N, C-alpha and C positions, 0 to 999 in steps of 0.2 A: 639269645646272644642280643647284644645291644645296637641302635641304631649306628651307632659312631663304630664299633669292630663291624659290623656288616660294610659301613662304608670303607674301612682299612683293605678290608682282606679285597675288597670291590677295586679298589685302587691300586693292590698286589699286585692281582692277578691281571692289570692292565697295560703295567708295564712288563710285567715277569714274561707276559704270554706273545711280548711284541714274536717272536724267534719262529710260532706257528706261522704267519703268512709268508714268511723270508724263505723256511722249510717249503712248503708249498709253491710258492711261487717259484723255486729251486727245482720243485720238484716238476714242473710243469713243461720245464727247457727240453725234456727227456720224453714223459708220461703223457699226453693230449686227452684232455677229459678225465675222467673218473675220478670229480672231485669227491664222490662219494666214498668209494674206497682207499683215497690218501686221507680224510676228513678220519676215519675208522682207525686206521693204520694208526693216526695220532693218540685218538682216544684209547687202544689198549696201551700206547707204547707209556702215554699217560698216567695213564688208572692200570699199570703195573699188573696186565691178561691178554694173554695170549688171544691169538684169531685164528680162524675156520672161515678157510676162503673158497668158495664153492663157483664155477665156472667153467665154459667148454674151453679145449685149450687156443691157444691164442689170445686175449684179451690183457696179456703184458704185467699180467700177477708179479711174474719172480723177477722181471725189469724194476718192478715198483718196490719192491720191498729191497733189491739188491741196491735200490738210486738213495732208496733209505736211508738204507745203511751207510752207505759212502757219506751223506750228508750231518751225519751226525757223529761220523769217526770212530763208528760200533764196529767189531770185527764180524763178518758177516758168514755162515755155514751151509751150502746146500747139500741134504740128502735127496738122492732121489729112490723111492719106495718101491722095491720089487720083492714078487714073493721068494726070490735067494738070500735078503737081505738078513740078519744075525741081530739079535741086540747088543753083539761085541762092538758092530761096523757102527753104530749109535754113541753108546759110552764107551765104550773104551776094552781093554783088556787088560790081563796081568800076562806078562812076557817075562820067561824063564832064561833065564841065562847056562849055561852049563858049567860055562869061565870060572862065574865067581859062585854057582848054587843061590845067585838070589831070583826074587821076579821085581823086576821093574815094569811101573807102569805106562801104558799107552793111551793117552788120552783119546776118545773120540770127540769126533765134528761137535758132539754137543756142548763143548764147551768155546760158546764164544755167544758175544751179544745180543745175535739176533738169526736165529736156524730157520731155513725154510724149510719144511717138511712135504716136499713133492710130491703126490700122490699118495698122500699116507695111507690108502687106502688098498695101494695095491701092496702092502705086507701082511704077513701075519700077526695075530693077538700080540704074539709073544716078541716080538721088535715094537709093537702101538706099545705094548705093557713098558715096555723099556722106556719110555716116556717120560710115562706116568709121574716119576716121582720127581724127574726134574722138572717139569710143568708146576707138579704140586707146591712140593720142598725146596727150588730151586737147589736141590744138590743131586748125585750119584754116587751111589755107591758100588766099589767096586770090590772084587773078595771083601777084606775084614775091614776096608776104607770107607768112610766117607770125605766128600772131596766138594766144598759149596762152588755154585755156577759163576761166572762173573757177571758184575751187575751193570746197569740193563740185562735181563733176561729175558726173550721173548721168543714165544717159539710161531711163527706163522706157517700155516701147515695146508699145501691144495688138495680141493679133490675133483674128480671128473663127472658131473650126474649123467652122464651120459654113459658109458661102458659099464655097465655091471659085472659082464661077464671076465673072473678073476681076481674079484675084489673081495676085503676083508671088512664088511661094515663096523666101522669103528664101537669098540662097546661102547654101552651109555657112560659110565665112569670117567671112558676119556672124553666125550663127547661134551660132558658136563662140566670139564675143566679149563673148557674153551670160553672166554669172557665173553663174545662176540663169534655168529657166524653169519657172514655176508654172502650176499648171489650177489655174483657180478654178471652183468649184462651187456651185451653187445654196445659200440660206440653208436655216435646217432652219423649220420651220412656226412654233415658239415665235418665231422673230428674225424670220421675215417678216411676223409679227402687230407686232412691235416696230414695224420699218421702217414699214407700216403707218399707225400710231396718231403716229411721228413727223414722221412726211413729212405727213400729214394737216393740221399747223399751218400749215403752207406757206413756212415760210421755214429754212432749217439754219440748228444751234444754230451760235453764235459760240462760236471757241476763241482762247487767246492762248498767246503766245509762251512756247514753254518750254526752247528752244538757240538757240544765232548758230551761222555758219556755222563759225566760230573753234573753239568749244569741240568739235565735229564732228572739225574737223582733228585736236586734242589725241583725242579720242577713238580718232582711225584711229591713232595712234601709240600707243595703251596695246594695243590689241587686237593689233597688230603683235608684241606681248611677251607674250603668249597663252603661257603652256606647253604646247608638243606634244611629247609626251614619244616616242623613239625606236621605241619599236611598234606607237606610233598612226600614226607615219608613216608605217612599212613592214608597215603597215596600208591607209595609202591608197593607197600605191601597189598593193599586194595587190589591191584592188579596181579601179584602174584597169585595170593589167596583165590580170586574169578577163578583159575585155572585147575585149582584143587579143589573148590568146593562152589561150582557154579550155581548149584540150585540156587545158595542161599546171595545170592548174585542177582537175581533174575535172568539165569542164564540158564533155565530148564533144559533148552533145547540143546545145552551142548555136552549136558552130560555122560549121555553114548556116545560119546565121539573121543571124547577126553581117556584113555588108559593111565597115561599116570601125568599130572600135572610138571607145572614147575617145582624144582628145590631149592631149599636153602638158600643154598648156593647164586641161586639166580635172584636172589633179597640184595642179597651182598655185591653180587656185579652191578644190578641195574644203580644199583645208590652210587657205586665210585665212578660205571662210566657215563653216568648224568651227572658225576662233576667234574669227571676231565672232557666231557662236553662243554658244559658252563666254562670252563679253562678257555677252552682253544674258541669261543667267542669272543672271549675280552672278558667273560663277566665272575665277579665272584661269591654266586650265589645258584642258585638252582631252581628253575622254573618247568611247571608241569609241561611245555613244551620240547623242552631236556629231554622229561622222562619220554616225551611221545616218539622224538627224534630216533630215539637209542633204543626205544623198547622193545621192537621186533628185531634187531640184532642179537639183543641179550634175549628172549625168549625160542624164539623159530624154532630151536636145537635142542630143547627142553621140555618140550610138549611130544608124549607118544599118543598118539591116537589108534582109533580099535578100528576092528576091522571094517565096522559098518559107516565108521566116518570117509574111511578108503573105497569101501562101495558107494559111498555119496560123492567122492571123488573130491572129499573135502581135506585139506591142507592144515599140518601146525600154523599156515601163513593167513588159511581163512580163519582161524580160531581165535589168533593174536587181535585180530581186526577187529571183531564181536567183541571182544573182551574189551576193548580202547575204544571202542562204540557206548558200551555199556559202562563200564564203569565210574563214576561221579568225579569229575575233575575237580580239583580245589581252584 
């Protein structure tokens, strides 16, 4: 891409990304702190990728998603995943009418713009699988007919890292369909005091609409144009391949710790997430820092560690950190 083209896209991104700070400012009326979570939610929204949120209860995950949906004038649905949930409760079903002998379709909560799958690992595999087609193909098959889902369509799923009794771990195929996995931590002491003072009023502050789903679609088209240099593309490939073939990247010590490395979907997700991250930073080009900033969120759920790693108390987080430390930055 010529220098003038990069300057053009940079100017376009500067103008078109103004709404990002407006959205963050509006959400901050309701949510105290959590900048990391809010920015990553926008990366998922603009990068057309689903998000898995992991954190203990009470960290305002649901409130953040609901508030974002309000601000972008989007439809919002929440499904509380439980062991007795059925696939039809998620995607919908056909209902027979004895009066005219016809089947009519009752749409499930998946027909929305933003779907919050709360405690997704509480429901059995057949229910989790019902979301697979929706997440990957942006469509749902009920009976013999396939129905397209509204645009934009974004799944934000939560899971609690503490209580594992009575849960059903997500299949690898499902986990891989999440562009980002975010680890949400506790607020700081100052933030928690602000939360206490704000919530003692007894009501959530109102927010105003900032952006429409149509404008989100337009912003996504611009995110696709964000310039990624050949060196950055090779850097992304180097990072992903270092998780599959660590011995070829001076990371021999990681070889016995990695059972499976990141899939090709990780490469695509890292490329798109880096573009979206550059966009929310108001830039029309991706830097190595963008890849580093978003890299852990893209890779942490895509690396399977061995029993040896568990015995050494090494997590996928530790492995990703080693990879980023060793792989040469362009």
